[in-house]
N, C-alpha and C positions, 0 to 999 in steps of 0.2 A: 607426283609419277615419279618414278626412277628414271634419272637421265641415264641414255645409252653410255655405256662404257667402252664400246667397240668402235671406236673414231680412230681413223687414220693416224691422228696426231698424236694420239695416246703413247705414253712409253711403254715400250715392248718389256716383257720381265720373262725369263724363263725361270719355269718350274720344274724340277728334277727330283729323282730319286728312283730305288729298286721298285718293281712291282707291289701293289696293294700296300702301300706306305703313306696314303692321304693325300696324294699331289690333286687329285681331282678337289677334294674338300679345300685343299689351300688356294686353288685357282677360284673357287667359288667366292671363298673370304675376300680376295683380293680384288679380282673382278667387280663384284658386288660393292663392294665398300671403298674402292680406291680408283681414280682415274687411271687405268692401266691397261693392258692388252697381254694377258697370258698366251706364251708361244711353249709349244713343248718340244720343238723339234732344232732348235736353235743352233745345239751344239751337235746335231746329227740325231740322238735318240735319248730322249727324257732316260730310260730305264738303261742307258749305258754308258753313264757318265761323260766326261769333257775327255775328247780323244787327245794325244799328245799329236802336237804338228810342227814337225822341222821348217828350218828357215828354208829349206829346198823343196819342198811339199808343193809351193805354189797356193796354198792355201792359208788363209787369215781367221783367227777367231771374231765373230761379229761383237759389237759395242753392246752386248746385251748383259745386264745384271743375271746372275743367278739365285735363285730362292731354292734349296734343297730341301726334303723333308726325310725326316729319319725316324723309323719304327724302331721300337724294343727288337732286337731280332728272335728271338721266342715268338713273340707277338707275329712278326712278320713271316715266320716260316711256317706257322699256323695259316695265316691269311692266305699265302702263295700255294700251299698244299689244296686248301680249300677252293680257291680259284681255279688249278690246274687238274684239279677232279670235276667241278662244277663247268668250265668251259672248255677245256681241253683245246684249248691254243696258246701260242707261242713259247712252250715249254716242251720239253723232252726231258723226261725221268719216269722213274718207277712208279706205279699207282699205290704202291703197298707204303703206310705212314714209316714204318721204320727205315725201309730200303729208301726213301725217298728222302729222308734225313742224311742218311749216311752214303748216298751215290751219286754219282756224277751229275750235275745239271746244266741241262743247254737250253739257252734262250736266243728267241730270233722275233723280227717283227712278221708275224704271220700276215699281216696286211702289205707288205711290201713284195713285190714281185722279186725272186730269187734272192731273199734277204741273207746276210753272212749269220754265223753264228757265234756265240760264246759259249765258252764250255769252262765251268767249275767243277773242284774235286767234290763239293757238296753245296748245298744252298747256303750254308753258313759262310763258305769263302766267297761266295756271290755278295753277300753282305758286307764280308770285310773289304773287298775291292772297292764297291760303288763308295762306301760311304769314305774309303781314304781319300780316294781319288776329290770327291766334291769336297771333304772337309781342309783339303790340304792345296787348295787353289791359291796360288800368289796374288797376295793384295796387291801388288804394285799392277798387277795386269787385270786382274777381276774382282767386280763387285759383286760380292757373296754374302748371302746370310742362311744359316741354318736354322730349321725348326724340328724341334719334338715333336713328334704327332701328338704323344699323348700330353705333353704341353700345351698344345693347340686347342686339344679337348677341354682342358680343364680351363685355359683363360683365353679364351680365342680372340677376344679384343685386344688384350695386354700384349700378345705374343703377334699378334700381325700388327697392330701399331707399331710395334718396334722394328719390324722388318721394314715397313713404311717407311718409317722415320729414316733407318740407314739408308734406303734406296732414293729416298727424296720423295716420294709419291704423294700425290695431292689427293686428300679424303672427299670421298663422296658427300654431297649434303643430306642425304637421308639418314636417319640415326644406322647405328651398326647391326649388321643382320647376320643372322646364320641361319644354315639349312635346317629345316624340322623335319625332315626323312632321308632316307639314304639317297646318295645321287647317282645319276646314271653316269654309265660310262662315256668319260668325253676325250675325243680326239683332238688334234691340234688344228684342224681345219673346221670344227664345229663352233660357230658364234653363242657367244655365252647368253642365253635367254633363262633369265632365273625361272619363270615358271614350268620349263621343261626340263632343267636340270636337275631337280630333285623328283624324287619318285613317291609312290605312295606308303612305299615300305619303311618301317618303324627303322631308326637306326638305336642300336645300344651300345652306349659307350661305357656303362657298368664294367665290362671286362678288361676294358685298358686300364680302369682304376683298380679292380679288385686282382687284377693278376691271373684269372680264371684261365686263361688260355695256357696255363701251365699244366693244368689237367691233363691234357694230352700228351707230356713227357712223362717218361717212366724215369726213373733214378739212372738209369745208364744212358738214355735220352740226353738226361741234364750234364751229367758228367761228359759225354760226348760235346755238347755246345760249350762249356767250360774250356775244354782242352782245344777248339778250333775256333773259338773266337778270338781276336786281337784285343788282349788286355790294353792296349793306349786308346784304341777306339771306343772301347767299354767305358774307360777312364774320361775320355774326352764328353761323352755324352750322359755320363752320368748314371750308366746301366749296369745292372747287376741280374747273375742267374742265380735265383733263390730257389729252395726246393718248394715243388710243387704242394698244397696244402691238401 
């Protein structure tokens, strides 16, 4: 029987990243296979990065390590667009694809009363912002580790073991487990229950390996991505924008 991992004395880990980048998937892998408790809101909002706190603010950062999840920007934007069209919350943007890609994007927490908003000139700049923020956390202040979503899908145990070793997490006694279907959307207050976290809907990871998400993009769309994406970040995560096949 799987021992419960949601104990008060389990170490907390903040999982962060942009919308639709696999944060729930990484939460499942960590909480199912290691003695830890994932928190999404340790630094304010998991989709908003780590805020700058001045010495006069009266606020302090919590002693919680950060695991951030990054997805290829072209894949991220297609997932974000589909989420926006299907769910229609947390995002203000045009509903037509070409306009969505090129127009200002406003994000907020629709579950929070009177949520503040964050505005970016387009979805690419949201990706640039949050992953520059999360990938440059000073090592002398933050314990942090990054995961490429595509790498986790390809080698889940190897990638999660690497992060767990970095953070000093103790493995669970059961064999390493991955979800067999799509995950339900989880928020910070929901307890981790494996039988409820996995839905009956089939998860297709092939599109992340064959780059089929690029079919959404025209040649001019791809040129727009190349012009807007931060080259340092693309190199840092070993991403590139190839032509759609």
